[in-house]
C-alpha positions as CSV (number, residue, x, y, z in Angstrom):
1,M,88.7,152.4,83.3
2,M,86.2,149.4,83.3
3,Q,87.3,145.8,83.9
4,S,85.7,142.9,82.2
5,N,83.3,140.8,84.1
6,A,85.6,137.9,84.4
7,A,88.4,140.1,85.9
8,Q,85.8,141.5,88.4
9,A,84.6,138.1,89.4
10,D,88.2,136.9,89.8
11,E,89.0,139.8,92.2
12,S,86.0,139.1,94.3
13,L,87.4,135.7,95.3
14,D,90.0,135.4,98.0
15,P,93.4,133.9,96.8
16,A,92.6,130.4,98.2
17,E,89.4,130.2,96.1
18,R,91.4,131.4,93.0
19,N,93.9,128.5,93.5
20,V,91.1,126.0,93.9
21,D,89.6,127.1,90.6
22,R,93.0,126.8,88.9
23,W,93.6,123.3,90.3
24,V,90.2,122.0,89.5
25,S,90.2,123.2,86.0
26,G,92.9,120.8,85.1
27,G,96.2,121.8,83.6
28,A,99.7,120.6,84.6
29,P,98.8,119.0,88.0
30,G,96.1,116.8,86.5
31,W,98.4,115.5,83.7
32,T,101.1,115.0,86.3
33,A,98.8,112.7,88.2
34,V,97.9,110.9,85.1
35,G,101.4,110.4,84.2
36,L,102.4,109.1,87.7
37,L,99.4,106.7,87.8
38,G,100.4,105.4,84.3
39,F,104.0,104.9,85.5
40,L,102.9,103.0,88.6
41,F,100.6,100.8,86.5
42,A,103.5,100.0,84.1
43,V,105.8,99.1,87.1
44,S,103.1,96.8,88.6
45,F,102.6,95.2,85.2
46,V,106.3,94.6,84.7
47,D,106.6,93.2,88.2
48,R,103.8,90.6,87.5
49,M,105.4,89.7,84.1
50,I,108.8,89.2,85.6
51,L,107.4,86.7,88.2
52,A,105.4,84.9,85.5
53,L,108.6,84.5,83.5
54,L,110.7,83.3,86.4
55,I,108.1,80.8,87.9
56,D,109.7,77.7,86.6
57,P,113.2,78.5,87.6
58,I,112.0,79.5,91.1
59,R,109.8,76.2,91.4
60,L,112.8,74.1,90.4
61,D,115.1,75.9,92.7
62,L,112.9,75.8,95.8
63,G,111.6,72.3,95.1
64,V,107.9,73.1,95.5
65,S,105.0,71.8,93.6
66,E,103.0,73.9,91.1
67,T,100.0,74.1,93.6
68,Q,102.2,75.5,96.5
69,L,103.8,78.0,94.1
70,G,100.3,79.0,92.7
71,L,99.1,79.6,96.3
72,V,102.1,81.9,97.0
73,F,101.9,83.8,93.8
74,G,98.1,84.0,93.9
75,A,96.7,84.2,97.3
76,G,99.8,85.5,99.0
77,F,100.1,88.3,96.4
78,S,96.5,89.2,97.0
79,V,96.7,89.2,100.7
80,A,99.8,91.4,100.5
81,Y,98.0,93.9,98.3
82,V,95.1,94.0,100.7
83,L,97.3,94.6,103.7
84,A,99.1,97.2,101.9
85,G,96.0,99.0,101.0
86,C,94.2,99.0,104.4
87,R,93.2,102.3,105.7
88,W,93.7,101.4,109.4
89,P,95.3,103.9,111.9
90,T,98.5,101.9,111.5
91,S,98.8,99.7,108.5
92,P,100.4,96.3,109.2
93,I,102.8,96.8,106.4
94,A,103.8,100.2,107.7
95,V,104.4,98.8,111.2
96,I,106.5,96.0,109.9
97,A,108.5,98.3,107.7
98,A,109.1,100.7,110.5
99,H,110.3,98.0,112.8
100,Y,112.8,96.4,110.6
């Protein structure tokens, strides 16, 4: 009985290579990653919108100027994202989270 060329080529690969071909070709894992990234983007967007909506009540409650609040929400937010994204051997955010 003769096998097709595709079946013969598939049998010549070891199991690990067959798995790589299945994952690289897309399918469910690719769409799962797209869905997860989309969800994380939505959470980040909602987080920023909530801060923008609550900026006046927070400013009045803390008694700070608009400049001070702008520095906290602008530069402070950027610095926090940079530190969270650092690829150092031990990220400062990870050390702080583990300590407390």
